[in-house]
C-alpha positions as CSV (number, residue, x, y, z in Angstrom):
1,M,5.3,-17.5,11.7
2,I,7.2,-14.9,9.5
3,C,9.4,-16.7,6.4
4,I,12.0,-14.7,5.5
5,T,13.1,-15.5,1.6
6,V,17.2,-15.4,1.8
7,T,18.2,-15.6,-2.6
8,P,22.2,-15.7,-2.4
9,E,24.4,-16.0,-5.3
10,S,27.6,-16.5,-3.5
11,R,28.4,-19.8,-1.7
12,T,30.6,-17.6,0.5
13,L,27.8,-15.3,1.9
14,A,25.2,-17.6,1.9
15,P,25.7,-18.5,5.5
16,V,26.2,-14.7,6.2
17,D,22.5,-14.3,4.6
18,L,21.1,-17.1,6.6
19,Y,22.5,-15.8,9.8
20,N,21.0,-12.5,9.4
21,A,17.9,-13.7,8.5
22,S,17.7,-16.5,11.5
23,S,17.4,-13.3,14.4
24,R,14.2,-12.0,12.4
25,C,12.0,-15.0,11.4
26,D,10.7,-18.5,12.2
27,L,11.1,-19.9,9.3
28,I,13.9,-19.1,6.3
29,E,13.2,-20.1,2.6
30,L,16.5,-20.7,1.1
31,C,16.3,-20.3,-3.0
32,L,19.2,-22.8,-4.4
33,D,18.0,-20.7,-8.1
34,H,20.1,-17.8,-7.9
35,F,23.3,-19.3,-6.6
36,I,26.0,-18.7,-9.7
37,N,27.8,-22.3,-8.8
38,E,25.5,-25.6,-6.9
39,P,25.3,-25.0,-3.4
40,N,26.7,-27.6,-0.8
41,V,23.0,-27.5,1.1
42,G,23.8,-29.9,3.9
43,E,26.2,-27.4,5.1
44,L,24.2,-24.7,4.9
45,L,21.5,-26.1,6.8
46,R,23.8,-26.6,9.9
47,V,24.5,-22.8,9.7
48,V,21.8,-21.5,12.0
49,D,19.0,-23.4,14.0
50,K,16.2,-21.7,12.8
51,P,13.9,-24.0,10.4
52,I,15.6,-24.0,6.7
53,M,12.9,-24.8,3.9
54,V,14.9,-25.2,0.2
55,S,13.8,-23.9,-3.1
56,C,14.7,-24.0,-6.4
57,R,12.0,-22.1,-8.6
58,S,12.5,-21.9,-12.4
59,E,12.0,-18.2,-14.9
60,K,8.6,-19.0,-15.7
61,D,7.4,-19.7,-11.9
62,G,9.6,-16.0,-11.1
63,G,13.2,-17.7,-10.0
64,A,16.2,-17.6,-11.5
65,W,17.4,-21.2,-12.4
66,K,19.5,-21.5,-15.5
67,G,19.7,-24.7,-15.9
68,T,17.9,-27.6,-17.6
69,E,14.8,-28.9,-16.2
70,Q,16.6,-32.3,-14.9
71,Q,19.2,-30.7,-13.3
72,R,16.9,-28.4,-11.3
73,I,15.1,-32.2,-10.1
74,Q,18.5,-33.5,-9.1
75,L,19.4,-30.5,-7.2
76,L,15.9,-30.8,-5.5
77,R,16.0,-34.2,-5.3
78,E,19.5,-34.3,-3.2
79,A,18.6,-31.1,-1.2
80,I,15.8,-33.0,0.4
81,V,18.3,-36.0,1.0
82,A,20.2,-32.8,3.5
83,G,17.1,-33.2,5.7
84,P,15.4,-29.1,5.7
85,A,12.4,-28.8,7.7
86,Y,10.7,-27.7,4.2
87,V,10.9,-28.4,0.3
88,E,9.1,-26.4,-1.8
89,L,7.8,-28.7,-4.9
90,D,6.1,-26.6,-7.9
91,L,3.2,-28.9,-9.0
92,E,4.5,-29.9,-12.6
93,V,7.0,-32.3,-10.2
94,A,5.7,-32.8,-7.2
95,S,5.1,-36.0,-8.3
96,S,7.8,-36.8,-9.7
97,I,10.0,-36.5,-6.5
98,P,9.2,-38.7,-4.0
99,R,8.6,-38.2,0.1
100,F,11.9,-38.5,2.2
101,G,12.6,-38.8,5.9
102,K,10.7,-35.7,8.1
103,T,10.9,-33.5,5.0
104,Q,7.5,-31.8,4.8
105,R,6.2,-31.1,1.4
106,V,5.0,-27.4,0.2
107,V,3.4,-28.2,-2.9
108,S,3.2,-24.8,-5.2
109,F,1.3,-23.1,-8.0
110,T,2.7,-20.6,-10.0
111,S,0.6,-17.8,-12.5
112,L,2.3,-14.9,-13.1
113,N,0.3,-13.8,-16.3
114,R,-2.7,-13.7,-14.6
115,P,-4.7,-14.9,-11.3
116,L,-6.4,-18.4,-11.3
117,N,-10.6,-19.1,-10.5
118,R,-10.5,-22.9,-10.3
119,I,-8.9,-23.0,-6.6
120,D,-10.4,-26.3,-5.6
121,D,-9.2,-28.0,-8.5
122,V,-6.0,-27.3,-8.3
123,F,-6.0,-27.8,-4.7
124,E,-6.6,-31.2,-5.2
125,Q,-4.3,-31.2,-7.2
126,C,-1.2,-30.8,-4.6
127,R,-3.1,-33.1,-2.3
128,Q,-2.8,-35.9,-4.7
129,A,0.7,-35.0,-5.3
130,K,1.6,-35.8,-2.0
131,A,1.6,-31.9,0.3
132,D,1.7,-31.1,3.6
133,V,0.7,-28.1,3.2
134,V,-0.2,-25.8,-0.3
135,K,0.7,-22.9,-1.8
136,F,-0.2,-20.4,-4.2
137,T,1.8,-17.6,-6.0
138,W,-0.2,-14.9,-8.2
139,L,-0.4,-11.3,-9.3
140,T,-2.1,-9.2,-6.5
141,E,-2.0,-5.7,-8.4
142,D,-5.6,-4.8,-6.6
143,M,-8.1,-6.3,-4.4
144,D,-9.9,-8.0,-7.6
145,A,-6.9,-9.6,-8.3
146,A,-6.6,-10.9,-5.1
147,W,-9.6,-12.2,-4.4
148,P,-9.5,-15.9,-5.2
149,L,-6.4,-15.9,-3.7
150,L,-8.4,-14.3,-0.6
151,A,-11.5,-16.7,-0.5
152,A,-8.9,-19.4,-0.6
153,V,-6.6,-18.6,2.4
154,T,-10.3,-17.5,4.5
155,Q,-11.8,-21.2,3.9
156,P,-11.7,-24.0,6.4
157,R,-9.4,-26.8,4.8
158,D,-7.7,-29.9,6.1
159,L,-4.5,-28.7,4.7
160,P,-2.6,-25.7,5.4
161,I,-2.2,-22.4,2.9
162,V,0.4,-20.4,2.2
163,G,0.3,-17.6,-0.5
164,L,2.7,-15.1,-1.7
165,G,1.0,-12.4,-3.8
166,V,3.1,-10.5,-6.2
167,G,2.3,-6.3,-6.7
168,R,1.2,-4.2,-4.4
169,A,-1.9,-6.2,-2.9
170,G,0.6,-8.8,-1.8
171,L,1.2,-7.4,2.1
172,T,-2.8,-7.3,2.3
173,F,-2.3,-11.0,1.1
174,S,0.4,-11.5,3.8
175,L,-1.8,-9.6,6.5
176,L,-5.0,-11.8,5.9
177,G,-2.7,-14.8,5.9
178,R,-1.9,-13.7,9.4
179,K,-5.4,-13.3,10.7
180,Y,-6.8,-16.1,9.0
181,G,-3.7,-18.7,10.3
182,S,-1.5,-19.5,7.7
183,P,1.1,-21.5,8.8
184,W,3.7,-18.5,7.8
185,I,3.6,-15.4,6.0
186,Y,6.8,-14.6,3.1
187,A,8.7,-11.8,3.8
188,A,12.0,-10.3,2.3
189,L,15.1,-9.5,5.5
190,E,15.8,-6.3,3.4
191,P,15.3,-3.7,0.5
192,G,17.3,-5.6,-2.6
193,M,16.8,-9.3,-1.3
194,E,13.0,-9.7,-2.8
195,A,11.8,-13.3,-4.1
196,F,9.3,-10.9,-6.1
197,S,8.3,-7.3,-6.9
198,R,7.3,-5.6,-4.0
199,Q,7.5,-8.2,-1.2
200,P,7.2,-6.9,1.8
201,T,10.1,-6.6,4.3
202,V,9.8,-8.7,7.8
203,W,10.9,-4.6,9.0
204,Q,7.9,-3.2,7.2
205,L,5.6,-6.0,8.4
206,R,7.1,-5.5,12.2
207,D,7.4,-1.7,12.5
208,D,4.5,-0.2,9.7
209,Y,1.7,-3.3,10.2
210,H,2.4,-4.7,13.6
211,W,1.8,-8.3,11.9
212,D,2.5,-10.1,15.5
213,S,-0.1,-8.4,17.0
214,I,-2.6,-9.9,14.5
215,G,-5.2,-12.7,15.2
216,G,-8.0,-14.2,14.8
217,K,-9.2,-11.5,16.8
218,T,-8.1,-8.7,15.3
219,R,-10.6,-6.4,13.0
220,F,-9.3,-4.4,10.3
221,L,-9.2,-0.8,9.5
222,G,-8.6,-0.3,5.6
223,I,-5.9,1.9,4.3
224,I,-6.5,3.2,0.4
225,G,-2.8,4.5,-0.9
226,Y,0.4,3.8,-2.0
227,G,3.9,4.4,-1.5
228,E,5.6,5.8,2.3
229,S,2.5,8.1,3.1
230,E,0.4,5.1,3.2
231,N,2.9,3.6,4.8
232,I,3.1,6.3,7.8
233,A,0.5,6.3,8.3
234,A,-0.4,3.2,8.9
235,R,2.3,3.4,11.4
236,V,1.2,6.1,13.1
237,L,-2.8,4.5,13.3
238,N,-1.3,1.3,14.4
239,A,1.1,2.8,17.4
240,A,-2.5,5.0,18.5
241,F,-4.6,1.3,18.4
242,Q,-2.2,-0.1,20.1
243,Q,-1.4,2.1,23.0
244,M,-5.5,2.0,23.2
245,D,-4.9,-1.5,23.8
246,R,-7.7,-2.0,20.9
247,P,-7.5,-5.4,18.7
248,I,-7.6,-3.0,15.6
249,R,-4.9,-2.9,12.9
250,C,-4.8,-1.2,9.3
251,L,-4.6,-3.3,6.2
252,P,-3.8,-1.7,2.8
253,L,-5.9,-1.7,0.0
254,Q,-5.9,-1.6,-3.8
255,P,-9.5,-1.0,-5.0
256,G,-10.3,-2.5,-8.3
257,D,-13.7,-2.5,-9.8
258,L,-15.4,-0.6,-7.2
259,S,-18.6,-1.9,-7.9
260,R,-17.1,-5.0,-6.8
261,F,-15.3,-3.5,-3.6
262,P,-18.1,-3.0,-1.1
263,K,-18.8,-7.0,-0.7
264,M,-15.1,-7.6,-0.9
265,L,-15.3,-5.1,2.5
266,E,-18.0,-6.9,3.9
267,K,-16.7,-10.6,3.4
268,L,-13.7,-9.1,5.5
269,G,-15.4,-7.4,8.1
270,I,-13.9,-4.3,7.3
271,N,-16.4,-1.3,7.9
272,G,-13.9,1.6,8.3
273,L,-11.6,3.3,5.3
274,V,-9.2,5.8,5.1
275,V,-8.3,7.3,2.3
276,D,-4.1,8.4,1.7
277,P,-4.3,11.6,0.0
278,A,-1.6,10.6,-2.8
279,W,-4.2,7.9,-4.2
280,R,-6.2,9.1,-7.4
281,G,-9.1,7.5,-7.3
282,D,-12.5,8.4,-5.8
283,L,-14.5,6.5,-3.7
284,F,-17.6,9.4,-3.3
285,E,-19.7,6.8,-5.4
286,L,-19.5,4.3,-2.6
287,A,-21.1,6.3,0.2
288,D,-24.7,6.5,0.8
289,S,-24.4,10.2,2.3
290,C,-21.7,12.3,2.8
291,D,-20.9,15.5,4.8
292,E,-20.7,19.0,3.8
293,F,-17.5,18.5,2.0
294,G,-17.2,15.7,0.5
295,T,-21.1,16.4,-1.1
296,L,-19.6,20.3,-2.9
297,G,-16.4,18.3,-3.7
298,R,-17.7,15.2,-4.6
299,R,-14.2,13.7,-2.6
300,V,-14.6,11.0,0.2
301,D,-11.2,10.6,2.2
302,V,-13.2,8.1,5.3
303,L,-15.9,6.1,4.7
304,M,-17.4,4.9,7.7
305,E,-20.7,1.9,8.1
306,G,-23.5,3.5,10.3
307,Q,-27.0,2.7,10.7
308,Q,-27.9,4.4,7.4
309,G,-25.3,3.3,5.3
310,R,-21.8,4.0,4.3
311,R,-21.0,7.7,5.0
312,G,-18.5,9.6,3.6
313,V,-16.2,12.4,5.0
314,C,-14.1,14.4,3.8
315,T,-10.9,15.9,6.2
316,I,-8.3,16.7,3.7
317,F,-9.6,20.4,3.3
318,N,-10.4,21.0,6.9
319,A,-6.3,19.7,7.4
320,V,-5.4,22.5,4.9
321,D,-7.1,25.1,7.1
322,V,-5.9,23.6,10.1
323,A,-2.0,23.9,8.9
324,G,-2.4,26.8,7.2
325,Q,-3.5,28.7,10.6
326,T,0.2,28.3,11.8
327,L,1.7,28.9,8.8
328,T,-0.6,32.1,8.4
329,G,-1.4,33.5,11.8
330,N,-5.0,33.6,11.1
331,A,-7.6,31.9,12.0
332,E,-9.6,32.7,8.6
333,W,-7.3,32.8,5.7
334,T,-9.0,29.9,3.6
335,G,-12.2,32.6,3.2
336,R,-9.8,36.1,2.5
337,G,-9.4,37.3,-0.7
338,A,-8.9,35.7,-3.8
339,V,-7.7,32.0,-4.4
340,T,-6.6,30.6,-8.2
341,V,-7.0,26.5,-8.0
342,L,-4.9,24.9,-10.9
343,G,-5.7,21.3,-11.7
344,H,-9.1,19.7,-13.6
345,G,-9.5,16.7,-11.5
346,P,-11.2,15.5,-8.1
347,M,-9.0,17.4,-6.0
348,A,-9.2,20.5,-7.9
349,R,-12.8,20.1,-7.8
350,A,-13.2,19.8,-4.2
351,A,-10.2,22.3,-3.5
352,A,-12.7,24.8,-5.4
353,A,-15.4,24.1,-3.6
354,F,-13.9,24.5,0.0
355,F,-12.5,27.4,-0.6
356,G,-15.1,29.1,-2.3
357,Q,-17.9,27.8,0.7
358,R,-15.5,29.6,3.2
359,G,-16.3,32.8,1.4
360,A,-13.1,33.3,-0.6
361,A,-13.3,34.4,-4.3
362,V,-12.1,31.4,-6.3
363,S,-10.7,30.9,-9.9
364,L,-10.3,27.5,-11.5
365,A,-7.8,26.4,-14.5
366,G,-6.7,23.8,-15.8
367,M,-4.6,23.1,-19.0
368,S,-7.6,21.1,-20.6
369,D,-10.4,24.0,-20.7
370,N,-13.0,22.2,-21.1
371,A,-12.1,19.6,-18.5
372,A,-11.8,22.6,-15.9
373,A,-14.7,24.3,-17.0
374,G,-16.5,21.6,-16.2
375,M,-15.0,21.0,-12.9
376,A,-16.1,24.8,-12.3
377,R,-19.3,24.9,-13.0
378,E,-19.7,21.8,-10.5
379,A,-17.7,23.8,-7.6
380,G,-19.9,26.5,-8.4
381,C,-16.6,29.1,-9.3
382,R,-15.4,31.4,-12.0
383,H,-13.6,29.5,-14.7
384,V,-10.6,30.8,-16.2
385,V,-8.4,29.7,-19.9
386,W,-5.1,28.4,-19.1
387,N,-4.4,30.6,-21.6
388,A,-4.9,34.0,-19.2
389,V,-4.0,31.8,-15.6
390,Y,-0.2,34.0,-16.0
391,D,-2.3,37.4,-15.5
392,L,-4.4,36.6,-12.7
393,R,-3.6,38.0,-9.6
394,C,-4.8,36.0,-6.2
395,D,-3.7,36.0,-2.4
396,T,-4.3,31.9,-2.5
397,L,-2.6,30.0,-5.4
398,V,-3.5,26.4,-4.2
399,L,-2.0,23.3,-6.8
400,A,-4.4,20.6,-6.7
401,D,-3.4,18.0,-10.0
402,P,-0.1,16.3,-9.6
403,D,0.0,15.7,-13.8
404,M,0.4,19.5,-13.5
405,P,4.2,19.4,-12.7
406,C,6.6,22.5,-11.7
407,G,8.6,23.5,-15.1
408,L,9.2,25.4,-18.3
409,S,7.8,22.8,-20.9
410,K,4.2,22.1,-22.3
411,G,2.0,20.4,-20.1
412,Q,3.5,22.1,-17.1
413,V,2.8,24.7,-14.9
414,N,5.3,27.5,-15.3
415,P,6.9,29.0,-11.5
416,G,6.3,32.1,-12.7
417,I,2.6,31.9,-11.6
418,I,4.2,31.8,-7.9
419,R,4.4,35.9,-6.6
420,E,5.6,37.6,-3.7
421,R,3.0,37.0,-0.3
422,Q,0.8,34.5,-1.8
423,T,0.2,31.3,0.5
424,V,1.0,28.4,-1.7
425,V,-1.2,25.2,-1.1
426,D,0.8,22.2,-2.5
427,L,-1.6,19.0,-3.2
428,T,0.5,17.2,-5.9
429,V,2.8,15.8,-3.5
430,G,2.7,13.4,-0.5
431,L,5.6,13.7,2.1
432,S,8.3,14.0,-1.1
433,G,10.0,17.7,-1.7
434,S,8.6,19.2,-4.7
435,P,10.1,21.9,-6.9
436,F,6.8,24.3,-6.2
437,A,8.7,24.8,-2.2
438,E,12.1,25.6,-3.7
439,E,10.0,28.4,-5.9
440,A,7.8,29.8,-3.1
441,V,10.9,30.4,-1.1
442,A,12.7,31.8,-3.7
443,R,9.8,34.1,-4.8
444,G,9.3,35.6,-0.9
445,A,5.6,33.2,-0.6
446,R,4.3,31.1,2.2
447,Y,4.3,27.5,0.8
448,L,2.0,25.4,3.4
449,D,4.2,22.1,3.9
450,P,2.5,19.0,3.0
451,V,3.7,17.3,6.1
452,S,1.6,19.5,8.4
453,V,-0.8,18.8,6.0
454,F,-0.7,15.2,5.9
455,A,-0.4,15.2,10.0
456,A,-3.4,16.9,10.4
457,N,-5.3,15.2,7.6
458,L,-4.5,12.0,10.2
459,N,-5.3,13.3,13.0
460,L,-9.0,14.7,11.4
461,Q,-8.8,10.7,9.8
462,F,-8.7,9.2,13.5
463,R,-11.3,11.6,15.1
464,Q,-13.9,11.0,12.4
465,L,-13.1,6.9,13.6
466,T,-13.1,7.4,17.1
467,G,-13.9,10.0,18.7
468,R,-10.9,11.4,20.0
469,D,-7.3,12.9,18.7
470,L,-4.3,10.7,17.8
471,P,-1.9,10.5,20.4
472,P,1.1,12.0,20.7
473,N,3.7,9.6,21.1
474,A,1.9,7.9,18.4
475,F,3.1,10.8,15.9
476,E,6.3,10.9,17.3
477,K,6.4,6.8,16.2
478,G,4.8,7.2,12.3
479,L,7.0,10.5,11.5
480,A,10.3,9.6,13.3
481,E,11.9,8.9,9.6
């Protein structure tokens, strides 16, 4: 089931929120703590025919309650008398509020400061507080923080568990909860109506991640990234798997400590990963073997389990090649002339290795000369000190460091480096616009659109995993916006 959280402030507009939510979910959570004036819960329960769960969270538990604790407890007692399907009671007060009628008790534990390791102890306390359902809410910024919560949900217990992850890995927890049989997962009706920061919307769960097709037999493909490009990649890949009638869906992942990450993947049964180019990290150290470009650049964006262990593949630069052939009209453009790569991180190192292997004369420069010199040595190319980079003449300019934005201030790349008839490859942005694009057009250069690179890259990643190209209509659906 999907539980949509509504947080109305107005008693007049609250029925509208309930009505709008009712067509998109199976259960509605009505948060009483956001009302400016005390609501009539009994009247609100009659607005829709969907079951309603009432809650009233204190500020320390992420709610908006401004009154006294005694007033909050009294409001919850009165709400139970009105006969909602569920009432959420935090563990601290659950024992002081008796069971009434047919209302089921969701006893919750919230920790917004740090994850909890003693799950079993808290679970037992919730049982003693006469819980029908146990709920955990805590910070889940990455997999390390989310792991105790994930472990709790994936284990069989005699009381059902629901959870709400607060942070970037919250969506991960929701989708895994669906697979492992949580009674419901939480969603916001639309952006701006979230109960907690970064809570997924019902549209995101449905359109991007196909939550309703996830079940106990679903296998997950991990997708590592952040932001809109990750969501679109998931939308495209999920559409493709659905068309192929394969029980595979994308699961967004935010790695924490990489040394612990492989064991987590094993526990969750995930044997394939794709990496969004916008992600700043590097999974190279997790690979037991790599393809040619992954080894040269020490960067991978596909990781697959095989008979010889985990194999890493780098597809992003082949995607640059494919997209660049359309832009330049030249099938061998990556190996022609001089190439200047700007940056001193893994992406710059990988770009220099790729163009060098193709036969171009590559120079690498970065604002940190020491870091850039080290990258140039690893990539086997020429290093140019930053003070001399604007005197270089090149056929292809590769912008490979998001920490070097376009501008005239210190720490920025002066757009005067772009010259007429150059090919500009911009790896500093995902699908958003870039000032470098405007400068390239204004200066008569050819700008390699990141959207075309993204599409080519996603297709190459899918080919590595399945041996076939993405269906064209999967792109149409995923990139429609």
